[in-house]
Backbone of each chain as ProteinMPNN parsed JSONL, in Angstrom:
{"seq_chain_A": "MSKKTLTEGAIKPEKIAKSIGNHSSKTGIGAHNIFLGQVRADKHEGKIVKGIEYSAYDDMAEKTFHEIRESIFEKYDISCMHIYHSIGMVKAGEISLFVFVSSKHRGVSYEASRDVVEQIKDKAPIWKKEIFEGEEYKWVSENK", "coords_chain_A": {"N_chain_A": [[-22.498, 5.686, 16.776], [-18.616, 5.224, 18.152], [-17.648, 7.698, 21.384], [-16.493, 11.069, 20.853], [-13.402, 11.46, 19.007], [-12.044, 13.12, 18.374], [-10.251, 15.989, 19.928], [-10.28, 19.12, 21.052], [-7.68, 21.271, 21.267], [-4.533, 21.193, 23.22], [-4.201, 17.43, 25.405], [-4.768, 17.628, 28.752], [-2.53, 16.15, 31.004], [-3.553, 15.665, 33.314], [-6.504, 14.929, 32.387], [-5.629, 12.375, 31.322], [-4.266, 10.954, 33.99], [-6.511, 10.281, 35.18], [-8.577, 9.295, 33.351], [-6.941, 6.259, 33.621], [-7.883, 6.222, 36.256], [-10.267, 5.636, 36.454], [-10.322, 3.263, 35.4], [-10.241, 1.395, 37.51], [-12.304, -0.186, 38.546], [-12.332, -1.998, 36.756], [-11.222, -5.024, 37.135], [-10.55, -6.781, 35.957], [-9.057, -6.319, 33.867], [-5.272, -6.456, 33.723], [-3.087, -5.438, 32.684], [-2.215, -2.33, 31.641], [-1.467, 0.062, 28.518], [-0.472, 2.672, 27.474], [0.161, 5.052, 25.523], [1.863, 8.154, 24.408], [1.456, 10.644, 22.583], [3.817, 13.708, 21.94], [4.635, 16.996, 21.238], [7.038, 18.077, 19.746], [9.874, 21.047, 19.657], [11.22, 21.163, 17.418], [13.87, 22.23, 15.189], [14.055, 24.218, 12.232], [15.691, 26.016, 9.576], [17.132, 27.327, 11.422], [14.693, 28.003, 12.988], [12.24, 28.005, 15.845], [10.26, 25.277, 16.472], [6.975, 26.156, 17.671], [4.813, 25.43, 18.268], [2.211, 23.091, 17.235], [-0.112, 22.778, 14.417], [-3.15, 21.292, 14.692], [-5.287, 20.238, 11.752], [-8.346, 18.508, 10.851], [-10.099, 16.117, 8.452], [-12.923, 16.893, 9.489], [-15.386, 14.595, 9.919], [-14.956, 12.322, 8.186], [-12.763, 11.491, 9.42], [-13.537, 10.332, 12.517], [-15.106, 8.507, 11.303], [-12.822, 7.007, 10.627], [-11.128, 6.019, 13.336], [-12.972, 4.777, 14.261], [-13.359, 2.776, 12.254], [-10.798, 1.743, 12.848], [-11.013, 1.065, 15.646], [-12.462, -0.916, 15.738], [-10.601, -2.44, 13.855], [-8.787, -3.312, 15.432], [-10.208, -4.42, 18.076], [-11.108, -7.169, 17.048], [-8.699, -8.303, 16.479], [-7.041, -8.104, 18.59], [-6.962, -9.826, 21.727], [-7.865, -7.85, 23.541], [-9.36, -5.702, 26.358], [-10.363, -3.287, 26.6], [-10.6, -0.122, 24.946], [-9.124, 3.714, 24.478], [-9.487, 6.876, 22.14], [-7.242, 9.374, 21.784], [-7.237, 12.11, 20.158], [-5.695, 15.427, 19.192], [-7.117, 18.637, 18.289], [-6.725, 21.564, 16.37], [-4.585, 23.955, 17.655], [-1.715, 22.911, 19.571], [0.768, 23.119, 21.903], [4.866, 23.148, 22.146], [5.925, 20.351, 23.818], [3.4, 19.414, 24.818], [0.59, 17.462, 24.506], [-0.431, 15.596, 22.334], [-1.61, 12.907, 21.042], [-3.338, 10.221, 22.595], [-3.361, 7.343, 23.081], [-4.779, 4.176, 25.071], [-4.528, 1.484, 25.892], [-6.331, -1.663, 27.477], [-5.383, -5.077, 28.604], [-5.81, -8.447, 29.58], [-3.775, -9.727, 29.852], [0.162, -8.439, 29.647], [1.282, -8.872, 26.86], [-0.067, -8.105, 24.464], [-1.107, -6.289, 25.026], [1.097, -4.418, 24.312], [1.838, -4.863, 21.924], [-1.515, -4.675, 20.841], [-1.708, -1.346, 21.073], [0.859, -0.367, 19.843], [-0.057, -0.919, 17.117], [-2.247, 0.475, 16.818], [-1.222, 3.084, 17.091], [0.131, 3.35, 14.579], [-1.703, 2.784, 12.568], [-3.155, 5.298, 13.082], [-1.402, 7.056, 11.949], [-1.484, 6.476, 8.973], [-3.615, 6.142, 8.545], [-5.751, 8.337, 9.212], [-7.433, 11.217, 8.405], [-5.555, 13.551, 9.306], [-3.777, 16.499, 9.253], [-1.113, 18.886, 9.681], [0.37, 21.478, 11.015], [3.882, 23.441, 11.355], [4.262, 25.716, 13.478], [5.571, 28.789, 14.099], [7.378, 30.865, 15.605], [5.816, 35.212, 15.474], [4.136, 34.896, 12.566], [4.867, 32.835, 10.854], [4.822, 29.756, 9.231], [4.546, 25.985, 8.882], [3.658, 23.495, 6.712], [3.308, 20.045, 7.852], [4.333, 17.882, 5.708], [4.977, 15.196, 5.884], [4.518, 11.926, 7.036], [6.558, 10.674, 9.82]], "CA_chain_A": [[-20.252, 5.256, 16.815], [-18.749, 5.672, 19.696], [-17.418, 8.912, 21.63], [-15.664, 11.546, 19.725], [-11.913, 10.903, 19.085], [-10.457, 14.667, 18.302], [-10.74, 16.793, 21.01], [-9.673, 20.604, 21.056], [-6.659, 21.477, 21.793], [-3.615, 19.979, 24.298], [-4.832, 16.665, 26.225], [-3.722, 17.467, 29.829], [-1.797, 15.446, 31.966], [-4.993, 15.507, 34.414], [-7.17, 13.586, 32.051], [-4.662, 10.837, 30.752], [-4.464, 10.31, 35.534], [-8.434, 10.775, 35.58], [-8.948, 7.793, 32.418], [-6.369, 5.424, 34.181], [-8.605, 5.955, 37.268], [-11.397, 5.184, 35.211], [-10.179, 1.996, 34.789], [-9.825, 0.158, 39.109], [-13.206, -0.851, 38.706], [-12.467, -3.164, 35.732], [-10.219, -5.778, 37.942], [-10.119, -7.956, 35.185], [-7.521, -6.107, 33.475], [-4.071, -6.528, 34.435], [-1.968, -4.323, 31.778], [-2.574, -0.771, 30.237], [-0.704, 0.307, 28.155], [-0.478, 3.805, 27.087], [1.305, 5.507, 24.416], [1.294, 9.582, 24.128], [2.81, 11.914, 21.73], [4.286, 15.459, 22.285], [5.043, 18.38, 20.073], [8.964, 18.554, 19.217], [10.002, 22.254, 19.193], [12.168, 21.078, 16.557], [14.146, 23.734, 14.893], [14.162, 24.135, 10.941], [16.574, 26.708, 9.124], [17.009, 28.243, 12.78], [13.479, 28.302, 13.422], [11.81, 26.778, 16.437], [8.519, 25.533, 15.954], [6.892, 26.706, 19.213], [3.641, 24.365, 18.613], [1.501, 22.441, 15.731], [-1.864, 23.639, 14.653], [-3.377, 20.149, 14.012], [-6.429, 20.16, 11.322], [-8.542, 17.573, 10.234], [-11.699, 16.121, 8.295], [-13.746, 15.76, 10.678], [-16.404, 13.119, 9.806], [-14.14, 11.19, 7.975], [-11.429, 10.83, 10.601], [-14.081, 9.735, 13.451], [-14.89, 7.08, 11.012], [-11.514, 6.004, 10.299], [-11.034, 6.084, 13.95], [-14.004, 3.829, 14.506], [-12.966, 1.372, 12.478], [-9.263, 1.418, 13.823], [-10.921, 0.587, 17.13], [-13.139, -2.234, 15.377], [-9.754, -3.977, 13.514], [-8.318, -3.368, 17.236], [-10.778, -5.388, 18.999], [-11.484, -8.394, 16.1], [-7.489, -8.741, 16.09], [-6.238, -8.643, 19.384], [-7.699, -10.121, 23.174], [-8.371, -6.587, 24.903], [-10.315, -5.278, 27.615], [-10.943, -1.957, 26.536], [-9.237, 0.83, 24.444], [-9.363, 4.783, 24.243], [-7.9, 7.189, 21.318], [-7.914, 10.402, 22.061], [-5.998, 13.023, 19.362], [-5.666, 16.559, 19.649], [-7.324, 19.348, 16.503], [-6.222, 23.252, 16.908], [-2.901, 24.501, 18.717], [-1.266, 22.197, 20.366], [2.035, 23.895, 22.155], [5.813, 22.391, 22.193], [5.816, 20.156, 24.763], [1.944, 19.299, 25.288], [0.682, 16.143, 24.675], [-1.179, 15.917, 21.613], [-2.185, 11.965, 20.936], [-3.618, 9.79, 23.349], [-3.574, 5.708, 23.167], [-5.14, 3.56, 25.893], [-4.915, -0.299, 25.462], [-5.705, -2.171, 28.704], [-6.16, -6.475, 28.532], [-5.731, -8.923, 31.066], [-2.021, -9.405, 30.206], [0.839, -7.463, 28.875], [2.12, -8.781, 25.922], [-1.179, -8.344, 23.496], [-1.616, -4.679, 25.052], [2.235, -3.288, 23.374], [1.282, -5.266, 20.431], [-2.425, -3.895, 19.51], [-1.273, -0.049, 21.251], [1.776, -0.028, 18.402], [-0.59, -0.806, 16.082], [-3.198, 1.345, 17.108], [-0.903, 4.215, 16.363], [0.366, 2.93, 13.302], [-3.3, 2.942, 11.812], [-3.568, 6.188, 13.048], [-0.606, 7.453, 11.201], [-1.095, 6.274, 7.965], [-4.767, 6.445, 7.873], [-6.894, 9.505, 9.947], [-7.046, 12.191, 7.321], [-5.136, 14.382, 9.723], [-2.78, 17.113, 9.0], [-0.718, 19.436, 11.156], [1.036, 22.68, 10.771], [4.253, 24.092, 12.21], [4.026, 27.34, 13.902], [7.102, 29.081, 14.314], [7.062, 32.729, 16.26], [5.809, 35.536, 14.384], [3.382, 34.43, 11.596], [5.024, 31.938, 10.132], [4.188, 28.258, 9.751], [5.414, 25.076, 7.616], [2.877, 22.014, 6.242], [4.473, 19.115, 7.666], [3.929, 17.045, 4.41], [5.865, 13.959, 5.685], [4.744, 10.818, 8.245], [7.356, 9.271, 10.32]], "C_chain_A": [[-20.304, 6.161, 17.647], [-18.795, 7.141, 19.921], [-16.481, 9.216, 20.973], [-14.286, 11.395, 19.998], [-11.013, 12.225, 19.389], [-11.131, 15.27, 19.35], [-9.772, 18.253, 20.695], [-8.742, 21.106, 22.08], [-5.277, 20.577, 22.832], [-4.902, 18.711, 24.905], [-3.903, 17.067, 27.274], [-3.293, 16.427, 30.347], [-3.176, 14.726, 32.98], [-5.996, 14.544, 33.688], [-6.717, 11.98, 31.923], [-4.751, 10.181, 32.409], [-6.164, 9.908, 35.387], [-9.248, 9.388, 34.426], [-7.956, 6.779, 33.257], [-7.331, 5.053, 35.904], [-9.699, 5.645, 37.285], [-11.656, 3.785, 35.327], [-10.242, 0.933, 36.264], [-10.749, -0.732, 39.149], [-13.458, -2.219, 38.061], [-10.693, -4.228, 36.16], [-10.208, -6.65, 36.998], [-8.78, -7.619, 34.322], [-6.412, -6.021, 34.555], [-3.113, -5.951, 33.507], [-2.77, -3.437, 31.316], [-1.406, -0.617, 29.649], [-1.001, 1.354, 27.32], [0.551, 4.701, 26.104], [0.937, 6.956, 24.149], [2.062, 10.245, 23.029], [2.921, 13.357, 21.935], [5.037, 15.797, 21.475], [6.029, 18.535, 20.703], [8.673, 19.948, 19.787], [11.416, 22.052, 18.63], [12.831, 22.554, 15.851], [14.609, 23.443, 12.869], [14.84, 25.765, 10.288], [16.711, 27.732, 10.313], [16.02, 28.96, 13.346], [13.219, 27.928, 14.485], [10.311, 26.908, 16.484], [7.78, 25.621, 17.523], [5.542, 26.015, 19.087], [3.077, 23.593, 16.988], [0.142, 22.37, 15.753], [-2.536, 21.989, 13.891], [-4.777, 20.422, 13.363], [-7.383, 19.085, 10.793], [-10.342, 17.557, 9.481], [-12.124, 15.153, 8.777], [-14.818, 14.307, 11.125], [-15.88, 11.989, 9.711], [-12.755, 10.572, 8.673], [-12.035, 10.345, 12.176], [-14.723, 8.582, 12.981], [-13.946, 6.372, 11.068], [-11.132, 5.383, 11.741], [-11.908, 4.828, 14.901], [-13.603, 2.522, 13.985], [-11.731, 0.443, 12.325], [-9.61, 0.8, 14.644], [-11.169, -1.17, 16.768], [-11.949, -3.196, 14.982], [-9.192, -4.181, 15.232], [-8.954, -4.796, 17.498], [-10.994, -7.067, 17.924], [-9.705, -8.74, 16.421], [-6.755, -9.231, 17.474], [-7.384, -9.054, 21.02], [-7.608, -8.675, 23.879], [-9.342, -6.303, 25.387], [-11.552, -3.96, 26.947], [-9.793, -0.772, 25.877], [-9.854, 2.133, 23.988], [-8.447, 5.65, 23.545], [-8.602, 8.284, 21.864], [-6.566, 11.524, 21.014], [-6.804, 14.903, 19.168], [-6.214, 17.257, 17.955], [-7.273, 20.571, 17.591], [-4.738, 22.965, 17.542], [-2.786, 23.599, 19.189], [0.251, 22.99, 21.087], [3.548, 22.929, 22.367], [5.412, 21.771, 23.981], [4.247, 19.441, 25.434], [2.143, 18.173, 24.498], [-0.503, 16.346, 23.744], [-2.713, 14.093, 20.915], [-2.045, 11.266, 22.104], [-3.746, 8.604, 23.74], [-3.58, 5.177, 24.465], [-5.431, 2.272, 25.789], [-4.994, -0.751, 26.724], [-6.366, -3.83, 28.013], [-5.561, -6.642, 29.626], [-4.15, -9.391, 31.125], [-1.446, -8.835, 29.494], [0.631, -7.69, 27.476], [0.635, -8.169, 24.813], [-1.455, -6.769, 23.483], [-0.659, -3.866, 24.382], [1.737, -4.079, 22.312], [-0.071, -4.21, 20.11], [-2.083, -1.771, 19.813], [-0.733, 0.965, 20.008], [0.698, 0.176, 17.317], [-2.02, -0.492, 15.919], [-2.851, 2.912, 16.506], [-0.428, 4.554, 15.243], [-0.539, 3.044, 12.375], [-2.917, 4.012, 11.798], [-2.853, 7.424, 12.035], [-0.937, 7.441, 9.905], [-2.923, 6.3, 7.512], [-6.244, 7.467, 7.873], [-6.595, 10.432, 9.066], [-6.828, 13.475, 8.712], [-4.171, 15.392, 9.494], [-2.475, 18.057, 9.947], [0.776, 20.068, 9.953], [2.215, 23.162, 11.665], [4.242, 25.313, 12.201], [5.701, 27.761, 14.728], [6.628, 30.597, 15.095], [7.086, 33.529, 15.08], [4.534, 34.91, 13.169], [3.554, 33.031, 10.874], [4.978, 30.41, 10.133], [4.734, 27.295, 8.61], [4.555, 23.942, 7.779], [3.733, 20.607, 6.6], [3.557, 18.312, 6.473], [4.761, 15.185, 4.444], [4.989, 13.359, 7.486], [5.43, 10.036, 8.698], [7.097, 8.998, 10.736]], "O_chain_A": [[-21.015, 7.112, 17.973], [-19.488, 7.898, 19.242], [-15.668, 8.436, 20.477], [-13.93, 11.204, 21.16], [-10.013, 12.456, 20.069], [-12.318, 15.128, 19.641], [-8.673, 18.238, 20.141], [-8.903, 21.303, 23.284], [-5.306, 19.359, 23.005], [-6.117, 18.91, 24.889], [-2.68, 17.019, 27.143], [-3.97, 15.473, 29.965], [-3.519, 13.561, 33.182], [-6.327, 13.49, 34.231], [-7.212, 10.904, 32.259], [-5.21, 9.04, 32.467], [-6.553, 8.799, 35.752], [-10.247, 8.733, 34.724], [-8.839, 6.221, 33.909], [-7.387, 3.974, 36.494], [-10.181, 5.313, 38.368], [-12.741, 3.205, 35.356], [-10.289, -0.281, 36.07], [-10.538, -1.866, 39.578], [-14.206, -3.144, 38.378], [-9.565, -4.143, 35.676], [-9.621, -7.648, 37.415], [-7.796, -8.333, 34.131], [-6.483, -5.69, 35.739], [-1.984, -6.211, 33.921], [-3.821, -3.63, 30.705], [-0.368, -1.074, 30.128], [-1.771, 1.118, 26.389], [1.765, 4.78, 26.294], [-0.188, 7.158, 23.694], [3.277, 10.208, 22.836], [1.92, 14.056, 22.09], [5.968, 15.161, 20.983], [6.151, 18.967, 21.849], [7.586, 20.2, 20.308], [12.462, 22.52, 19.079], [12.357, 23.682, 15.987], [15.364, 22.565, 12.452], [14.224, 26.733, 10.734], [16.401, 28.909, 10.129], [16.095, 30.026, 13.957], [14.082, 27.074, 14.688], [9.505, 27.838, 16.517], [8.297, 24.992, 18.447], [5.009, 26.068, 20.195], [3.633, 23.681, 15.893], [-0.617, 22.046, 16.667], [-2.35, 21.691, 12.712], [-5.618, 20.832, 14.164], [-6.76, 18.657, 9.822], [-11.305, 18.301, 9.667], [-12.099, 13.923, 8.819], [-14.938, 13.503, 12.049], [-15.973, 10.993, 10.428], [-12.046, 9.584, 8.48], [-11.207, 10.006, 13.022], [-14.993, 7.667, 13.76], [-13.995, 5.212, 11.477], [-10.774, 4.209, 11.649], [-11.537, 4.21, 15.899], [-13.471, 1.483, 14.632], [-11.54, -0.721, 11.974], [-8.918, -0.192, 14.873], [-10.58, -2.179, 17.155], [-11.915, -4.358, 15.387], [-9.304, -5.176, 15.947], [-8.481, -5.908, 17.262], [-10.96, -8.094, 18.601], [-9.65, -9.945, 16.663], [-6.111, -10.271, 17.61], [-8.46, -8.485, 21.201], [-7.133, -8.696, 25.014], [-10.389, -6.656, 24.844], [-12.771, -3.802, 26.872], [-8.612, -0.593, 26.177], [-10.859, 2.091, 23.278], [-7.233, 5.663, 23.749], [-9.764, 8.406, 22.252], [-5.353, 11.587, 21.212], [-7.958, 15.32, 19.068], [-5.948, 16.776, 16.854], [-7.531, 20.685, 18.789], [-4.091, 21.945, 17.777], [-3.868, 23.069, 19.439], [0.794, 23.572, 20.148], [3.292, 21.814, 22.82], [4.902, 22.359, 24.935], [4.224, 19.011, 26.588], [3.18, 17.804, 23.947], [-1.453, 17.053, 24.08], [-3.9, 14.105, 20.589], [-1.018, 11.394, 22.77], [-4.278, 8.507, 24.845], [-2.63, 5.481, 25.187], [-6.593, 1.918, 25.593], [-4.016, -0.491, 27.425], [-7.34, -3.946, 27.269], [-5.019, -5.865, 30.413], [-3.455, -9.424, 32.14], [-2.054, -8.457, 28.493], [-0.071, -6.914, 26.827], [1.27, -7.223, 24.346], [-1.837, -6.091, 22.529], [-1.026, -2.812, 23.863], [0.86, -3.419, 21.754], [0.046, -3.211, 19.401], [-2.227, -0.989, 18.874], [-1.117, 2.003, 19.469], [0.563, 1.239, 16.711], [-2.809, -1.013, 15.13], [-3.562, 3.674, 15.852], [-0.439, 5.701, 14.798], [-0.17, 3.433, 11.267], [-2.273, 4.317, 10.795], [-3.435, 8.377, 11.517], [-0.707, 8.54, 9.401], [-3.349, 6.451, 6.367], [-7.238, 7.498, 7.147], [-5.392, 10.566, 8.847], [-7.77, 14.19, 9.055], [-3.157, 14.706, 9.621], [-3.203, 18.241, 10.922], [1.515, 19.698, 9.041], [1.853, 23.38, 12.822], [4.218, 26.021, 11.193], [6.496, 27.235, 15.507], [5.542, 31.166, 14.982], [7.717, 33.283, 14.052], [4.17, 33.924, 13.81], [2.659, 32.307, 10.439], [5.127, 29.872, 11.231], [5.27, 27.725, 7.588], [4.591, 23.344, 8.854], [4.606, 20.141, 5.867], [2.33, 18.217, 6.443], [4.99, 14.365, 3.555], [4.885, 13.959, 8.556], [5.352, 8.845, 8.394], [7.581, 7.96, 11.187]]}, "seq_chain_B": "MKIKVLFFGILEDVSGCREKDFSNFASSDELMKHLKTEYPNLEERTFQIARNQEIININTNLNDGDTIALLPPFAGG", "coords_chain_B": {"N_chain_B": [[-26.794, 20.611, -9.755], [-24.84, 20.141, -7.86], [-21.803, 20.466, -6.58], [-19.584, 19.53, -3.64], [-16.348, 20.797, -2.346], [-13.334, 20.464, -0.917], [-10.77, 21.448, 0.48], [-7.896, 20.074, 1.845], [-5.364, 20.92, 4.434], [-2.198, 21.656, 3.285], [-3.19, 21.796, 0.616], [-5.532, 23.732, 0.985], [-3.614, 26.765, 1.209], [-3.462, 26.037, -1.859], [-4.915, 26.5, -2.916], [-5.815, 28.292, -2.043], [-8.571, 27.991, -0.304], [-10.906, 26.797, 1.797], [-12.962, 25.349, 1.787], [-15.233, 24.893, -1.651], [-17.879, 25.734, -3.834], [-18.759, 24.04, -7.348], [-19.751, 23.155, -10.169], [-22.204, 20.505, -12.76], [-20.13, 19.124, -13.209], [-19.77, 15.799, -14.141], [-17.922, 13.909, -13.373], [-15.662, 12.575, -11.436], [-12.659, 12.94, -12.701], [-13.173, 14.923, -14.575], [-13.856, 17.061, -13.139], [-11.322, 17.207, -11.55], [-10.016, 17.893, -13.472], [-10.978, 20.325, -14.807], [-9.883, 21.432, -11.886], [-7.524, 21.724, -11.689], [-6.853, 23.303, -13.858], [-7.698, 25.64, -12.874], [-6.565, 26.133, -10.271], [-3.236, 25.815, -10.575], [-1.436, 24.928, -9.433], [-1.736, 22.787, -8.128], [-0.287, 20.347, -9.842], [1.216, 19.817, -9.416], [1.405, 18.893, -6.766], [1.1, 15.961, -4.324], [-2.005, 13.944, -3.519], [-4.937, 12.361, -2.1], [-8.209, 11.133, -3.312], [-11.249, 11.531, -1.825], [-14.665, 10.565, -2.112], [-17.703, 11.568, -0.811], [-16.457, 10.858, 1.857], [-15.185, 8.682, 0.722], [-12.156, 7.118, -0.253], [-11.348, 7.165, -3.111], [-10.276, 5.478, -6.453], [-10.368, 5.368, -9.184], [-12.014, 6.902, -11.74], [-15.064, 8.567, -10.869], [-18.201, 8.647, -11.36], [-20.347, 11.618, -10.687], [-22.834, 12.622, -8.057], [-25.518, 14.867, -7.702], [-24.94, 16.907, -4.995], [-22.621, 15.199, -3.494], [-19.661, 15.44, -1.744], [-16.75, 16.084, -2.439], [-13.281, 15.715, -1.414], [-10.262, 16.738, -0.867], [-7.367, 14.919, -0.597], [-3.959, 15.677, 0.752], [-0.994, 14.142, 1.763], [-1.055, 11.917, 4.613], [-1.068, 13.201, 8.46], [-1.157, 13.079, 10.693], [-0.716, 12.319, 14.281]], "CA_chain_B": [[-26.23, 20.124, -9.761], [-23.86, 21.251, -6.779], [-20.809, 19.386, -5.607], [-18.761, 20.731, -2.778], [-14.778, 20.271, -3.022], [-12.978, 20.209, 0.305], [-9.307, 21.298, 0.507], [-7.708, 20.134, 3.408], [-3.864, 20.801, 4.716], [-1.688, 21.926, 2.297], [-4.102, 22.155, -0.486], [-5.819, 25.132, 1.25], [-3.157, 27.132, 0.477], [-2.952, 25.938, -2.922], [-6.307, 26.787, -3.57], [-6.989, 29.903, -1.257], [-10.163, 28.474, 0.736], [-11.294, 25.868, 2.904], [-14.419, 24.528, 0.135], [-15.592, 25.514, -2.27], [-18.984, 24.657, -4.99], [-18.597, 23.634, -8.515], [-21.197, 22.913, -10.743], [-21.867, 20.489, -13.929], [-19.214, 17.805, -13.732], [-20.285, 14.405, -14.34], [-17.677, 12.549, -13.172], [-14.176, 12.575, -11.179], [-11.576, 13.209, -13.582], [-13.738, 16.037, -15.542], [-13.918, 17.972, -11.986], [-10.335, 17.453, -11.366], [-8.784, 18.007, -14.902], [-11.325, 21.629, -14.085], [-9.705, 22.134, -10.725], [-5.942, 21.635, -12.18], [-7.139, 24.496, -14.613], [-8.459, 27.304, -11.976], [-5.116, 25.914, -9.291], [-2.112, 25.184, -11.315], [-0.268, 23.915, -8.365], [-2.526, 21.662, -7.682], [-0.25, 19.951, -10.046], [2.873, 19.521, -8.49], [1.257, 18.366, -5.229], [0.425, 14.443, -4.159], [-2.861, 13.742, -2.824], [-5.821, 11.351, -2.408], [-9.319, 11.886, -3.444], [-12.203, 10.868, -1.351], [-16.024, 11.204, -2.996], [-18.045, 11.483, 0.721], [-15.862, 10.024, 2.56], [-14.635, 6.876, 0.656], [-11.326, 6.964, -1.187], [-11.769, 6.792, -4.816], [-8.667, 5.04, -7.15], [-11.066, 5.663, -10.465], [-12.489, 7.793, -12.613], [-16.465, 7.695, -10.869], [-19.445, 9.937, -11.644], [-20.63, 12.052, -9.446], [-24.189, 12.98, -8.282], [-25.837, 16.286, -6.631], [-25.096, 17.377, -3.557], [-21.535, 15.051, -3.496], [-18.774, 16.174, -0.974], [-15.405, 15.903, -2.593], [-12.003, 16.078, -0.58], [-8.876, 16.764, -1.817], [-6.573, 14.639, 1.196], [-2.792, 15.192, 0.775], [-0.917, 12.876, 2.9], [-1.938, 12.48, 5.752], [0.422, 14.038, 8.588], [-1.372, 12.858, 12.776], [-0.093, 11.848, 15.94]], "C_chain_B": [[-25.319, 20.735, -8.955], [-23.274, 19.933, -6.426], [-19.918, 20.249, -4.902], [-17.622, 20.039, -2.195], [-14.537, 20.938, -1.265], [-11.662, 20.174, 0.587], [-8.692, 21.115, 2.073], [-5.516, 20.166, 3.59], [-3.001, 21.803, 3.702], [-2.374, 22.954, 0.9], [-4.684, 23.522, -0.304], [-5.092, 26.126, 1.046], [-2.976, 27.235, -1.215], [-4.07, 26.655, -3.396], [-7.123, 28.476, -2.741], [-8.117, 29.268, -0.757], [-9.755, 27.115, 0.765], [-12.284, 24.523, 2.012], [-14.623, 25.759, -0.907], [-17.151, 24.717, -3.472], [-18.638, 24.98, -6.12], [-19.983, 22.862, -9.055], [-20.943, 22.029, -12.314], [-20.186, 19.708, -13.983], [-19.566, 16.592, -13.425], [-19.691, 13.429, -13.905], [-16.212, 13.184, -12.202], [-12.966, 13.652, -11.941], [-12.315, 14.277, -14.434], [-13.81, 17.345, -14.163], [-12.323, 18.062, -11.757], [-9.016, 17.877, -12.448], [-9.242, 19.882, -14.609], [-10.355, 22.219, -13.133], [-8.097, 22.528, -10.918], [-5.559, 23.095, -13.3], [-7.203, 25.659, -13.609], [-7.352, 26.966, -10.76], [-4.765, 24.975, -10.008], [-1.54, 25.006, -10.678], [-0.506, 22.777, -8.38], [-1.459, 20.165, -8.964], [0.616, 18.979, -10.133], [2.957, 18.929, -6.972], [0.252, 16.474, -4.723], [-0.666, 14.928, -3.536], [-3.98, 13.336, -3.015], [-7.163, 12.077, -2.571], [-10.121, 10.887, -2.763], [-13.289, 11.604, -1.868], [-16.619, 10.87, -1.274], [-18.022, 10.625, 1.668], [-15.27, 9.089, 2.293], [-13.185, 7.498, -0.05], [-11.776, 6.38, -2.46], [-10.679, 6.47, -5.458], [-9.05, 5.264, -8.351], [-11.84, 6.517, -10.671], [-14.382, 7.529, -11.846], [-17.318, 9.139, -11.053], [-19.908, 10.461, -10.23], [-22.289, 12.315, -9.5], [-24.352, 14.622, -7.019], [-25.892, 16.298, -5.551], [-23.52, 15.993, -2.892], [-20.649, 15.836, -3.136], [-17.221, 15.407, -1.675], [-14.24, 16.221, -1.774], [-10.703, 15.494, -1.464], [-7.691, 16.305, -0.676], [-4.856, 14.482, 0.625], [-2.328, 14.482, 1.687], [-0.87, 13.051, 4.571], [-0.481, 12.556, 6.74], [0.121, 13.636, 10.677], [-0.466, 12.138, 13.213], [0.946, 12.585, 16.098]], "O_chain_B": [[-24.943, 21.865, -9.266], [-23.771, 18.847, -6.129], [-19.521, 21.352, -5.278], [-17.725, 18.945, -1.641], [-15.315, 21.639, -0.618], [-11.176, 19.098, 0.935], [-8.923, 21.761, 3.095], [-4.688, 19.528, 2.939], [-3.542, 22.891, 3.501], [-2.2, 24.086, 0.449], [-4.49, 24.408, -1.136], [-5.83, 26.941, 0.493], [-2.493, 28.211, -1.789], [-3.969, 27.423, -4.353], [-8.114, 29.203, -2.798], [-9.011, 30.112, -0.691], [-8.868, 26.47, 0.207], [-12.192, 23.313, 1.801], [-14.327, 26.954, -0.95], [-17.313, 23.53, -3.756], [-18.173, 26.111, -6.261], [-20.88, 22.238, -8.488], [-20.026, 22.364, -13.064], [-19.326, 19.907, -14.841], [-19.67, 16.348, -12.223], [-20.186, 12.304, -13.832], [-15.85, 14.337, -12.435], [-12.619, 14.803, -11.677], [-11.548, 14.449, -15.38], [-13.803, 18.532, -14.488], [-11.964, 19.239, -11.787], [-7.804, 18.067, -12.35], [-8.373, 20.699, -14.305], [-9.933, 23.353, -13.36], [-7.565, 23.49, -10.365], [-4.494, 23.684, -13.483], [-6.523, 26.654, -13.862], [-7.329, 27.99, -10.078], [-5.272, 23.878, -10.244], [-0.47, 24.745, -11.227], [0.258, 21.835, -8.589], [-1.941, 19.034, -8.91], [0.752, 17.866, -10.642], [3.914, 18.625, -6.259], [-0.923, 16.135, -4.864], [-0.647, 16.043, -3.015], [-4.462, 13.732, -4.076], [-7.376, 13.224, -2.176], [-9.935, 9.678, -2.907], [-13.246, 12.811, -2.105], [-16.037, 10.035, -0.581], [-18.875, 9.916, 2.202], [-14.726, 8.428, 3.177], [-13.36, 8.661, -0.413], [-12.416, 5.356, -2.699], [-9.763, 7.217, -5.115], [-8.05, 5.454, -9.042], [-12.46, 6.991, -9.719], [-14.987, 6.509, -12.179], [-17.007, 10.319, -10.886], [-19.865, 9.954, -9.11], [-22.958, 12.269, -10.532], [-23.701, 15.121, -6.101], [-26.815, 15.758, -4.941], [-23.473, 15.958, -1.663], [-20.482, 16.879, -3.768], [-16.792, 14.306, -1.329], [-14.347, 17.376, -1.364], [-10.352, 14.561, -2.186], [-7.154, 17.153, 0.036], [-4.465, 13.415, 0.151], [-3.114, 14.08, 2.545], [-0.709, 13.978, 5.366], [0.659, 12.255, 6.386], [0.896, 13.852, 11.608], [0.397, 11.468, 12.647], [1.606, 12.507, 17.134]]}, "name": "protein", "num_of_chains": 2, "seq": "MSKKTLTEGAIKPEKIAKSIGNHSSKTGIGAHNIFLGQVRADKHEGKIVKGIEYSAYDDMAEKTFHEIRESIFEKYDISCMHIYHSIGMVKAGEISLFVFVSSKHRGVSYEASRDVVEQIKDKAPIWKKEIFEGEEYKWVSENKMKIKVLFFGILEDVSGCREKDFSNFASSDELMKHLKTEYPNLEERTFQIARNQEIININTNLNDGDTIALLPPFAGG"}
């Protein structure tokens, strides 16, 4: 199985920059498409979300990510793809999902990137809890 | 016979634990019937059931060492 997708805490901008840099030797690539999910400071009944705590069925989630990866490579003519998803606490304004799809031309990279994100939302056994100031929290029950 | 049951997301709050071992349940239906008795609030929750990381939609025989996970609607991303 490929390297782990679930990563503890927020995904740092430096990691994203480094990941882009790592592709400079792959000169057959003409397009990178990057999707980043960022934690929103939503407001519920006057309380502001200060962060999201992600939890997952780790082994099943890694297996699901592997299956998503396989399906994307089968469906689209892409050169490479990387998925990183946070686990644990991620503060509002920080990045919790990083999807990186590269291909020869741009069209397919947009389609594949969207497909990856939708499949993650649909199939990955991951849950989130919105954390408010103090000890309060709320499980997020819908995946929009 | 030992069956490990995992509770995820909001179901962790419903059961009060992340995992618990059970024995002597030959099928997923029997186990679920018991769980709903032990944790009545499960009744009002929506969730899928996975046996050894595979979603099951019908009553399934259980074997010693199986892991059953109760998965509320996913909310990744």
